[in-house]
N, CA, C, O and CB atoms as a CASP TS submission, in Angstrom:
PFRMAT TS
TARGET T0000
AUTHOR 0000-0000-0000
METHOD Language model
MODEL 1
PARENT N/A
ATOM      1  N   UNK     1       4.688   6.386  25.236  1.00  0.00           N
ATOM      2  CA  UNK     1       4.806   5.120  24.540  1.00  0.00           C
ATOM      3  C   UNK     1       6.261   4.947  24.112  1.00  0.00           C
ATOM      4  O   UNK     1       6.899   5.894  23.652  1.00  0.00           O
ATOM      5  CB  UNK     1       3.840   5.054  23.314  1.00  0.00           C
ATOM      6  N   UNK     2       6.771   3.745  24.266  1.00  0.00           N
ATOM      7  CA  UNK     2       8.179   3.498  23.937  1.00  0.00           C
ATOM      8  C   UNK     2       8.390   3.509  22.422  1.00  0.00           C
ATOM      9  O   UNK     2       7.455   3.311  21.646  1.00  0.00           O
ATOM     10  CB  UNK     2       8.644   2.148  24.528  1.00  0.00           C
ATOM     11  N   UNK     3       9.630   3.745  22.024  1.00  0.00           N
ATOM     12  CA  UNK     3       9.967   3.761  20.609  1.00  0.00           C
ATOM     13  C   UNK     3       9.687   2.397  19.966  1.00  0.00           C
ATOM     14  O   UNK     3       9.244   2.324  18.819  1.00  0.00           O
ATOM     15  CB  UNK     3      11.442   4.150  20.417  1.00  0.00           C
ATOM     16  N   UNK     4       9.948   1.322  20.710  1.00  0.00           N
ATOM     17  CA  UNK     4       9.685  -0.018  20.194  1.00  0.00           C
ATOM     18  C   UNK     4       8.199  -0.223  19.915  1.00  0.00           C
ATOM     19  O   UNK     4       7.832  -0.811  18.898  1.00  0.00           O
ATOM     20  CB  UNK     4      10.182  -1.073  21.181  1.00  0.00           C
ATOM     21  N   UNK     5       7.342   0.263  20.817  1.00  0.00           N
ATOM     22  CA  UNK     5       5.901   0.116  20.616  1.00  0.00           C
ATOM     23  C   UNK     5       5.396   0.990  19.470  1.00  0.00           C
ATOM     24  O   UNK     5       4.462   0.608  18.766  1.00  0.00           O
ATOM     25  CB  UNK     5       5.154   0.462  21.900  1.00  0.00           C
ATOM     26  N   UNK     6       6.001   2.149  19.279  1.00  0.00           N
ATOM     27  CA  UNK     6       5.632   3.003  18.152  1.00  0.00           C
ATOM     28  C   UNK     6       5.943   2.286  16.839  1.00  0.00           C
ATOM     29  O   UNK     6       5.109   2.232  15.935  1.00  0.00           O
ATOM     30  CB  UNK     6       6.378   4.362  18.222  1.00  0.00           C
ATOM     31  N   UNK     7       7.145   1.742  16.748  1.00  0.00           N
ATOM     32  CA  UNK     7       7.552   1.030  15.533  1.00  0.00           C
ATOM     33  C   UNK     7       6.669  -0.194  15.323  1.00  0.00           C
ATOM     34  O   UNK     7       6.258  -0.483  14.200  1.00  0.00           O
ATOM     35  CB  UNK     7       9.039   0.611  15.613  1.00  0.00           C
ATOM     36  N   UNK     8       6.381  -0.902  16.392  1.00  0.00           N
ATOM     37  CA  UNK     8       5.509  -2.083  16.285  1.00  0.00           C
ATOM     38  C   UNK     8       4.123  -1.679  15.800  1.00  0.00           C
ATOM     39  O   UNK     8       3.523  -2.376  14.981  1.00  0.00           O
ATOM     40  CB  UNK     8       5.403  -2.813  17.646  1.00  0.00           C
ATOM     41  N   UNK     9       3.614  -0.562  16.298  1.00  0.00           N
ATOM     42  CA  UNK     9       2.293  -0.088  15.877  1.00  0.00           C
ATOM     43  C   UNK     9       2.297   0.283  14.396  1.00  0.00           C
ATOM     44  O   UNK     9       1.298   0.071  13.708  1.00  0.00           O
ATOM     45  CB  UNK     9       1.860   1.122  16.724  1.00  0.00           C
ATOM     46  N   UNK    10       3.404   0.832  13.896  1.00  0.00           N
ATOM     47  CA  UNK    10       3.507   1.152  12.477  1.00  0.00           C
ATOM     48  C   UNK    10       3.500  -0.110  11.628  1.00  0.00           C
ATOM     49  O   UNK    10       2.915  -0.126  10.545  1.00  0.00           O
ATOM     50  CB  UNK    10       4.772   1.960  12.205  1.00  0.00           C
ATOM     51  N   UNK    11       4.144  -1.166  12.109  1.00  0.00           N
ATOM     52  CA  UNK    11       4.329  -2.385  11.312  1.00  0.00           C
ATOM     53  C   UNK    11       3.228  -3.417  11.491  1.00  0.00           C
ATOM     54  O   UNK    11       2.951  -4.183  10.568  1.00  0.00           O
ATOM     55  CB  UNK    11       5.634  -3.013  11.656  1.00  0.00           C
ATOM     56  N   UNK    12       2.595  -3.454  12.655  1.00  0.00           N
ATOM     57  CA  UNK    12       1.656  -4.521  13.009  1.00  0.00           C
ATOM     58  C   UNK    12       0.250  -3.954  13.200  1.00  0.00           C
ATOM     59  O   UNK    12      -0.052  -3.346  14.227  1.00  0.00           O
ATOM     60  CB  UNK    12       2.119  -5.248  14.292  1.00  0.00           C
ATOM     61  N   UNK    13      -0.596  -4.158  12.206  1.00  0.00           N
ATOM     62  CA  UNK    13      -1.954  -3.597  12.262  1.00  0.00           C
ATOM     63  C   UNK    13      -2.744  -4.150  13.444  1.00  0.00           C
ATOM     64  O   UNK    13      -3.502  -3.415  14.076  1.00  0.00           O
ATOM     65  CB  UNK    13      -2.703  -3.889  10.958  1.00  0.00           C
ATOM     66  N   UNK    14      -2.577  -5.440  13.751  1.00  0.00           N
ATOM     67  CA  UNK    14      -3.308  -6.012  14.893  1.00  0.00           C
ATOM     68  C   UNK    14      -2.918  -5.322  16.188  1.00  0.00           C
ATOM     69  O   UNK    14      -3.775  -5.014  17.016  1.00  0.00           O
ATOM     70  CB  UNK    14      -3.043  -7.521  15.006  1.00  0.00           C
ATOM     71  N   UNK    15      -1.611  -5.077  16.366  1.00  0.00           N
ATOM     72  CA  UNK    15      -1.159  -4.377  17.569  1.00  0.00           C
ATOM     73  C   UNK    15      -1.695  -2.949  17.582  1.00  0.00           C
ATOM     74  O   UNK    15      -2.161  -2.465  18.613  1.00  0.00           O
ATOM     75  CB  UNK    15       0.384  -4.373  17.649  1.00  0.00           C
ATOM     76  N   UNK    16      -1.628  -2.272  16.427  1.00  0.00           N
ATOM     77  CA  UNK    16      -2.101  -0.886  16.343  1.00  0.00           C
ATOM     78  C   UNK    16      -3.567  -0.791  16.733  1.00  0.00           C
ATOM     79  O   UNK    16      -3.955   0.106  17.483  1.00  0.00           O
ATOM     80  CB  UNK    16      -1.896  -0.329  14.926  1.00  0.00           C
ATOM     81  N   UNK    17      -4.395  -1.722  16.223  1.00  0.00           N
ATOM     82  CA  UNK    17      -5.821  -1.672  16.533  1.00  0.00           C
ATOM     83  C   UNK    17      -6.138  -2.136  17.951  1.00  0.00           C
ATOM     84  O   UNK    17      -7.244  -1.918  18.444  1.00  0.00           O
ATOM     85  CB  UNK    17      -6.586  -2.513  15.548  1.00  0.00           C
ATOM     86  N   UNK    18      -5.168  -2.778  18.608  1.00  0.00           N
ATOM     87  CA  UNK    18      -5.381  -3.171  20.002  1.00  0.00           C
ATOM     88  C   UNK    18      -5.152  -1.992  20.948  1.00  0.00           C
ATOM     89  O   UNK    18      -5.528  -2.052  22.119  1.00  0.00           O
ATOM     90  CB  UNK    18      -4.451  -4.337  20.376  1.00  0.00           C
ATOM     91  N   UNK    19      -4.542  -0.933  20.450  1.00  0.00           N
ATOM     92  CA  UNK    19      -4.313   0.261  21.272  1.00  0.00           C
ATOM     93  C   UNK    19      -5.617   1.024  21.446  1.00  0.00           C
ATOM     94  O   UNK    19      -6.529   0.917  20.627  1.00  0.00           O
ATOM     95  CB  UNK    19      -3.233   1.174  20.636  1.00  0.00           C
ATOM     96  N   UNK    20      -5.692   1.786  22.512  1.00  0.00           N
ATOM     97  CA  UNK    20      -6.873   2.617  22.729  1.00  0.00           C
ATOM     98  C   UNK    20      -6.869   3.768  21.720  1.00  0.00           C
ATOM     99  O   UNK    20      -5.845   4.056  21.101  1.00  0.00           O
ATOM    100  CB  UNK    20      -6.911   3.161  24.192  1.00  0.00           C
ATOM    101  N   UNK    21      -8.007   4.412  21.562  1.00  0.00           N
ATOM    102  CA  UNK    21      -8.097   5.562  20.645  1.00  0.00           C
ATOM    103  C   UNK    21      -7.107   6.644  21.052  1.00  0.00           C
ATOM    104  O   UNK    21      -6.491   7.281  20.198  1.00  0.00           O
ATOM    105  CB  UNK    21      -9.533   6.137  20.623  1.00  0.00           C
ATOM    106  N   UNK    22      -6.957   6.850  22.342  1.00  0.00           N
ATOM    107  CA  UNK    22      -6.024   7.864  22.843  1.00  0.00           C
ATOM    108  C   UNK    22      -4.595   7.510  22.468  1.00  0.00           C
ATOM    109  O   UNK    22      -3.836   8.372  22.026  1.00  0.00           O
ATOM    110  CB  UNK    22      -6.149   8.009  24.368  1.00  0.00           C
ATOM    111  N   UNK    23      -4.223   6.246  22.640  1.00  0.00           N
ATOM    112  CA  UNK    23      -2.865   5.823  22.289  1.00  0.00           C
ATOM    113  C   UNK    23      -2.620   5.943  20.785  1.00  0.00           C
ATOM    114  O   UNK    23      -1.548   6.376  20.362  1.00  0.00           O
ATOM    115  CB  UNK    23      -2.622   4.376  22.747  1.00  0.00           C
ATOM    116  N   UNK    24      -3.626   5.555  19.967  1.00  0.00           N
ATOM    117  CA  UNK    24      -3.470   5.677  18.509  1.00  0.00           C
ATOM    118  C   UNK    24      -3.343   7.131  18.095  1.00  0.00           C
ATOM    119  O   UNK    24      -2.605   7.447  17.161  1.00  0.00           O
ATOM    120  CB  UNK    24      -4.655   5.031  17.781  1.00  0.00           C
ATOM    121  N   UNK    25      -4.053   8.018  18.777  1.00  0.00           N
ATOM    122  CA  UNK    25      -3.976   9.446  18.453  1.00  0.00           C
ATOM    123  C   UNK    25      -2.591  10.012  18.768  1.00  0.00           C
ATOM    124  O   UNK    25      -2.165  10.986  18.148  1.00  0.00           O
ATOM    125  CB  UNK    25      -5.051  10.226  19.226  1.00  0.00           C
ATOM    126  N   UNK    26      -1.895   9.415  19.715  1.00  0.00           N
ATOM    127  CA  UNK    26      -0.563   9.893  20.093  1.00  0.00           C
ATOM    128  C   UNK    26       0.543   9.367  19.187  1.00  0.00           C
ATOM    129  O   UNK    26       1.673   9.851  19.247  1.00  0.00           O
ATOM    130  CB  UNK    26      -0.268   9.502  21.514  1.00  0.00           C
ATOM    131  N   UNK    27       0.232   8.387  18.352  1.00  0.00           N
ATOM    132  CA  UNK    27       1.257   7.830  17.467  1.00  0.00           C
ATOM    133  C   UNK    27       1.697   8.874  16.445  1.00  0.00           C
ATOM    134  O   UNK    27       0.860   9.525  15.820  1.00  0.00           O
ATOM    135  CB  UNK    27       0.730   6.566  16.750  1.00  0.00           C
ATOM    136  N   UNK    28       2.999   9.033  16.275  1.00  0.00           N
ATOM    137  CA  UNK    28       3.460   9.934  15.215  1.00  0.00           C
ATOM    138  C   UNK    28       3.171   9.308  13.850  1.00  0.00           C
ATOM    139  O   UNK    28       2.978   8.097  13.739  1.00  0.00           O
ATOM    140  CB  UNK    28       4.983  10.239  15.369  1.00  0.00           C
ATOM    141  N   UNK    29       3.144  10.147  12.816  1.00  0.00           N
ATOM    142  CA  UNK    29       2.934   9.646  11.467  1.00  0.00           C
ATOM    143  C   UNK    29       4.027   8.668  11.094  1.00  0.00           C
ATOM    144  O   UNK    29       5.183   8.837  11.483  1.00  0.00           O
ATOM    145  CB  UNK    29       2.883  10.795  10.463  1.00  0.00           C
ATOM    146  N   UNK    30       3.664   7.652  10.345  1.00  0.00           N
ATOM    147  CA  UNK    30       4.642   6.683   9.862  1.00  0.00           C
ATOM    148  C   UNK    30       5.576   7.407   8.887  1.00  0.00           C
ATOM    149  O   UNK    30       5.105   8.045   7.946  1.00  0.00           O
ATOM    150  CB  UNK    30       3.937   5.449   9.176  1.00  0.00           C
ATOM    151  N   UNK    31       6.885   7.317   9.098  1.00  0.00           N
ATOM    152  CA  UNK    31       7.812   8.053   8.217  1.00  0.00           C
ATOM    153  C   UNK    31       7.807   7.534   6.787  1.00  0.00           C
ATOM    154  O   UNK    31       8.262   8.228   5.878  1.00  0.00           O
ATOM    155  CB  UNK    31       9.220   7.977   8.767  1.00  0.00           C
ATOM    156  N   UNK    32       7.298   6.322   6.574  1.00  0.00           N
ATOM    157  CA  UNK    32       7.216   5.777   5.218  1.00  0.00           C
ATOM    158  C   UNK    32       6.020   6.344   4.464  1.00  0.00           C
ATOM    159  O   UNK    32       5.872   6.113   3.264  1.00  0.00           O
ATOM    160  CB  UNK    32       7.128   4.252   5.262  1.00  0.00           C
ATOM    161  N   UNK    33       5.179   7.075   5.154  1.00  0.00           N
ATOM    162  CA  UNK    33       3.999   7.641   4.516  1.00  0.00           C
ATOM    163  C   UNK    33       2.763   6.815   4.812  1.00  0.00           C
ATOM    164  O   UNK    33       2.737   5.998   5.732  1.00  0.00           O
ATOM    165  CB  UNK    33       4.208   7.747   3.018  1.00  0.00           C
ATOM    166  N   UNK    34       1.754   7.048   4.016  1.00  0.00           N
ATOM    167  CA  UNK    34       0.481   6.363   4.218  1.00  0.00           C
ATOM    168  C   UNK    34       0.660   4.860   4.062  1.00  0.00           C
ATOM    169  O   UNK    34       1.376   4.391   3.178  1.00  0.00           O
ATOM    170  CB  UNK    34      -0.577   6.882   3.231  1.00  0.00           C
ATOM    171  N   UNK    35      -0.009   4.114   4.940  1.00  0.00           N
ATOM    172  CA  UNK    35       0.087   2.662   4.867  1.00  0.00           C
ATOM    173  C   UNK    35      -1.193   2.053   4.311  1.00  0.00           C
ATOM    174  O   UNK    35      -1.316   0.831   4.231  1.00  0.00           O
ATOM    175  CB  UNK    35       0.389   2.082   6.243  1.00  0.00           C
ATOM    176  N   UNK    36      -2.129   2.884   3.935  1.00  0.00           N
ATOM    177  CA  UNK    36      -3.383   2.436   3.350  1.00  0.00           C
ATOM    178  C   UNK    36      -3.510   3.046   1.955  1.00  0.00           C
ATOM    179  O   UNK    36      -3.123   4.193   1.734  1.00  0.00           O
ATOM    180  CB  UNK    36      -4.599   2.828   4.250  1.00  0.00           C
ATOM    181  N   UNK    37      -4.053   2.273   1.021  1.00  0.00           N
ATOM    182  CA  UNK    37      -4.308   2.772  -0.322  1.00  0.00           C
ATOM    183  C   UNK    37      -5.791   3.053  -0.481  1.00  0.00           C
ATOM    184  O   UNK    37      -6.635   2.283  -0.025  1.00  0.00           O
ATOM    185  CB  UNK    37      -3.825   1.768  -1.388  1.00  0.00           C
ATOM    186  N   UNK    38      -6.095   4.160  -1.132  1.00  0.00           N
ATOM    187  CA  UNK    38      -7.491   4.430  -1.453  1.00  0.00           C
ATOM    188  C   UNK    38      -7.888   3.531  -2.618  1.00  0.00           C
ATOM    189  O   UNK    38      -7.025   2.946  -3.272  1.00  0.00           O
ATOM    190  CB  UNK    38      -7.718   5.944  -1.800  1.00  0.00           C
ATOM    191  N   UNK    39      -9.183   3.418  -2.881  1.00  0.00           N
ATOM    192  CA  UNK    39      -9.640   2.612  -4.012  1.00  0.00           C
ATOM    193  C   UNK    39      -9.090   3.154  -5.326  1.00  0.00           C
ATOM    194  O   UNK    39      -8.762   2.382  -6.227  1.00  0.00           O
ATOM    195  CB  UNK    39     -11.172   2.574  -4.059  1.00  0.00           C
ATOM    196  N   UNK    40      -8.987   4.475  -5.439  1.00  0.00           N
ATOM    197  CA  UNK    40      -8.441   5.092  -6.646  1.00  0.00           C
ATOM    198  C   UNK    40      -6.980   4.721  -6.829  1.00  0.00           C
ATOM    199  O   UNK    40      -6.562   4.370  -7.932  1.00  0.00           O
ATOM    200  CB  UNK    40      -8.595   6.614  -6.589  1.00  0.00           C
ATOM    201  N   UNK    41      -6.193   4.797  -5.749  1.00  0.00           N
ATOM    202  CA  UNK    41      -4.781   4.426  -5.824  1.00  0.00           C
ATOM    203  C   UNK    41      -4.625   2.944  -6.147  1.00  0.00           C
ATOM    204  O   UNK    41      -3.760   2.562  -6.936  1.00  0.00           O
ATOM    205  CB  UNK    41      -4.069   4.757  -4.506  1.00  0.00           C
ATOM    206  N   UNK    42      -5.456   2.120  -5.540  1.00  0.00           N
ATOM    207  CA  UNK    42      -5.381   0.686  -5.762  1.00  0.00           C
ATOM    208  C   UNK    42      -5.716   0.327  -7.212  1.00  0.00           C
ATOM    209  O   UNK    42      -5.142  -0.607  -7.771  1.00  0.00           O
ATOM    210  CB  UNK    42      -6.323  -0.041  -4.809  1.00  0.00           C
ATOM    211  N   UNK    43      -6.635   1.063  -7.813  1.00  0.00           N
ATOM    212  CA  UNK    43      -7.009   0.800  -9.204  1.00  0.00           C
ATOM    213  C   UNK    43      -5.850   1.071 -10.162  1.00  0.00           C
ATOM    214  O   UNK    43      -5.811   0.515 -11.260  1.00  0.00           O
ATOM    215  CB  UNK    43      -8.215   1.653  -9.595  1.00  0.00           C
ATOM    216  N   UNK    44      -4.906   1.921  -9.755  1.00  0.00           N
ATOM    217  CA  UNK    44      -3.768   2.266 -10.599  1.00  0.00           C
ATOM    218  C   UNK    44      -2.633   1.244 -10.512  1.00  0.00           C
ATOM    219  O   UNK    44      -1.709   1.280 -11.324  1.00  0.00           O
ATOM    220  CB  UNK    44      -3.250   3.629 -10.220  1.00  0.00           C
ATOM    221  N   UNK    45      -2.695   0.344  -9.546  1.00  0.00           N
ATOM    222  CA  UNK    45      -1.622  -0.618  -9.333  1.00  0.00           C
ATOM    223  C   UNK    45      -1.777  -1.764 -10.322  1.00  0.00           C
ATOM    224  O   UNK    45      -2.844  -2.370 -10.419  1.00  0.00           O
ATOM    225  CB  UNK    45      -1.625  -1.143  -7.873  1.00  0.00           C
ATOM    226  N   UNK    46      -0.706  -2.057 -11.055  1.00  0.00           N
ATOM    227  CA  UNK    46      -0.762  -3.145 -12.026  1.00  0.00           C
ATOM    228  C   UNK    46      -0.495  -4.488 -11.364  1.00  0.00           C
ATOM    229  O   UNK    46      -0.978  -5.515 -11.841  1.00  0.00           O
ATOM    230  CB  UNK    46       0.243  -2.906 -13.149  1.00  0.00           C
ATOM    231  N   UNK    47       0.264  -4.499 -10.277  1.00  0.00           N
ATOM    232  CA  UNK    47       0.535  -5.744  -9.570  1.00  0.00           C
ATOM    233  C   UNK    47       1.303  -6.769 -10.374  1.00  0.00           C
ATOM    234  O   UNK    47       1.177  -7.969 -10.132  1.00  0.00           O
ATOM    235  CB  UNK    47      -0.731  -6.340  -9.129  1.00  0.00           C
ATOM    236  N   UNK    48       2.092  -6.318 -11.321  1.00  0.00           N
ATOM    237  CA  UNK    48       2.893  -7.230 -12.115  1.00  0.00           C
ATOM    238  C   UNK    48       2.151  -7.855 -13.275  1.00  0.00           C
ATOM    239  O   UNK    48       2.704  -8.699 -13.980  1.00  0.00           O
ATOM    240  CB  UNK    48       3.422  -8.295 -11.253  1.00  0.00           C
ATOM    241  N   UNK    49       0.910  -7.459 -13.486  1.00  0.00           N
ATOM    242  CA  UNK    49       0.141  -8.006 -14.606  1.00  0.00           C
ATOM    243  C   UNK    49       0.575  -7.304 -15.884  1.00  0.00           C
ATOM    244  O   UNK    49       0.675  -6.078 -15.932  1.00  0.00           O
ATOM    245  CB  UNK    49      -1.396  -7.841 -14.376  1.00  0.00           C
ATOM    246  N   UNK    50       0.828  -8.085 -16.901  1.00  0.00           N
ATOM    247  CA  UNK    50       1.184  -7.519 -18.192  1.00  0.00           C
ATOM    248  C   UNK    50      -0.111  -7.184 -18.918  1.00  0.00           C
ATOM    249  O   UNK    50      -0.954  -8.059 -19.116  1.00  0.00           O
ATOM    250  CB  UNK    50       2.075  -8.503 -19.030  1.00  0.00           C
ATOM    251  N   UNK    51      -0.276  -5.925 -19.318  1.00  0.00           N
ATOM    252  CA  UNK    51      -1.518  -5.563 -20.000  1.00  0.00           C
ATOM    253  C   UNK    51      -1.653  -6.314 -21.322  1.00  0.00           C
ATOM    254  O   UNK    51      -0.682  -6.464 -22.064  1.00  0.00           O
ATOM    255  CB  UNK    51      -1.573  -4.048 -20.244  1.00  0.00           C
ATOM    256  N   UNK    52      -2.848  -6.775 -21.603  1.00  0.00           N
ATOM    257  CA  UNK    52      -3.107  -7.484 -22.850  1.00  0.00           C
ATOM    258  C   UNK    52      -3.472  -6.464 -23.908  1.00  0.00           C
ATOM    259  O   UNK    52      -4.350  -5.625 -23.707  1.00  0.00           O
ATOM    260  CB  UNK    52      -4.235  -8.544 -22.683  1.00  0.00           C
ATOM    261  N   UNK    53      -2.796  -6.545 -25.024  1.00  0.00           N
ATOM    262  CA  UNK    53      -3.067  -5.643 -26.127  1.00  0.00           C
ATOM    263  C   UNK    53      -3.884  -6.383 -27.172  1.00  0.00           C
ATOM    264  O   UNK    53      -3.588  -7.526 -27.519  1.00  0.00           O
ATOM    265  CB  UNK    53      -1.755  -5.091 -26.735  1.00  0.00           C
ATOM    266  N   UNK    54      -4.895  -5.728 -27.657  1.00  0.00           N
ATOM    267  CA  UNK    54      -5.701  -6.309 -28.716  1.00  0.00           C
ATOM    268  C   UNK    54      -5.293  -5.772 -30.083  1.00  0.00           C
ATOM    269  O   UNK    54      -5.978  -6.001 -31.080  1.00  0.00           O
ATOM    270  CB  UNK    54      -7.175  -6.035 -28.465  1.00  0.00           C
ATOM    271  N   UNK    55      -4.182  -5.061 -30.120  1.00  0.00           N
ATOM    272  CA  UNK    55      -3.652  -4.568 -31.383  1.00  0.00           C
ATOM    273  C   UNK    55      -3.089  -5.747 -32.166  1.00  0.00           C
ATOM    274  O   UNK    55      -2.547  -6.675 -31.568  1.00  0.00           O
ATOM    275  CB  UNK    55      -2.563  -3.477 -31.151  1.00  0.00           C
ATOM    276  N   UNK    56      -3.204  -5.729 -33.470  1.00  0.00           N
ATOM    277  CA  UNK    56      -2.621  -6.814 -34.251  1.00  0.00           C
ATOM    278  C   UNK    56      -1.102  -6.822 -34.115  1.00  0.00           C
ATOM    279  O   UNK    56      -0.454  -5.776 -34.065  1.00  0.00           O
ATOM    280  CB  UNK    56      -3.021  -6.689 -35.725  1.00  0.00           C
ATOM    281  N   UNK    57      -0.567  -8.012 -34.058  1.00  0.00           N
ATOM    282  CA  UNK    57       0.885  -8.152 -33.970  1.00  0.00           C
ATOM    283  C   UNK    57       1.422  -8.236 -35.384  1.00  0.00           C
ATOM    284  O   UNK    57       1.030  -9.109 -36.158  1.00  0.00           O
ATOM    285  CB  UNK    57       1.299  -9.411 -33.128  1.00  0.00           C
ATOM    286  N   UNK    58       2.309  -7.336 -35.712  1.00  0.00           N
ATOM    287  CA  UNK    58       2.860  -7.264 -37.069  1.00  0.00           C
ATOM    288  C   UNK    58       4.256  -7.875 -37.105  1.00  0.00           C
ATOM    289  O   UNK    58       5.040  -7.735 -36.166  1.00  0.00           O
ATOM    290  CB  UNK    58       2.902  -5.801 -37.565  1.00  0.00           C
ATOM    291  N   UNK    59       4.539  -8.538 -38.183  1.00  0.00           N
ATOM    292  CA  UNK    59       5.899  -9.012 -38.431  1.00  0.00           C
ATOM    293  C   UNK    59       6.368  -8.326 -39.700  1.00  0.00           C
ATOM    294  O   UNK    59       5.655  -7.496 -40.263  1.00  0.00           O
ATOM    295  CB  UNK    59       5.968 -10.591 -38.558  1.00  0.00           C
ATOM    296  N   UNK    60       7.547  -8.665 -40.145  1.00  0.00           N
ATOM    297  CA  UNK    60       8.053  -8.031 -41.354  1.00  0.00           C
ATOM    298  C   UNK    60       7.236  -8.426 -42.584  1.00  0.00           C
ATOM    299  O   UNK    60       7.177  -7.671 -43.554  1.00  0.00           O
ATOM    300  CB  UNK    60       9.515  -8.397 -41.560  1.00  0.00           C
ATOM    301  N   UNK    61       6.612  -9.592 -42.551  1.00  0.00           N
ATOM    302  CA  UNK    61       5.865 -10.081 -43.703  1.00  0.00           C
ATOM    303  C   UNK    61       4.425  -9.591 -43.730  1.00  0.00           C
ATOM    304  O   UNK    61       3.846  -9.440 -44.806  1.00  0.00           O
ATOM    305  CB  UNK    61       5.883 -11.579 -43.717  1.00  0.00           C
ATOM    306  N   UNK    62       3.834  -9.340 -42.556  1.00  0.00           N
ATOM    307  CA  UNK    62       2.409  -9.005 -42.503  1.00  0.00           C
ATOM    308  C   UNK    62       2.190  -7.689 -41.794  1.00  0.00           C
ATOM    309  O   UNK    62       3.036  -7.223 -41.032  1.00  0.00           O
ATOM    310  CB  UNK    62       1.620 -10.109 -41.805  1.00  0.00           C
ATOM    311  N   UNK    63       1.045  -7.103 -42.057  1.00  0.00           N
ATOM    312  CA  UNK    63       0.528  -5.932 -41.353  1.00  0.00           C
ATOM    313  C   UNK    63      -0.529  -5.245 -42.147  1.00  0.00           C
ATOM    314  O   UNK    63      -1.077  -4.235 -41.704  1.00  0.00           O
ATOM    315  CB  UNK    63       1.630  -4.965 -41.037  1.00  0.00           C
TER
END
């Protein structure tokens, strides 16, 4: 398999899944690491959401 097709398979899931099982088995590991997240890993991702705190907000006058 050419280097271009290897890189394309790493980047393009549709292309990767269009390959035969034998061709996918020959692909080297993606150097960036795993490209899929487990449910546990995904649960840890905040995605830019600011956590809401239910703690009272104190000012100098109150608390």
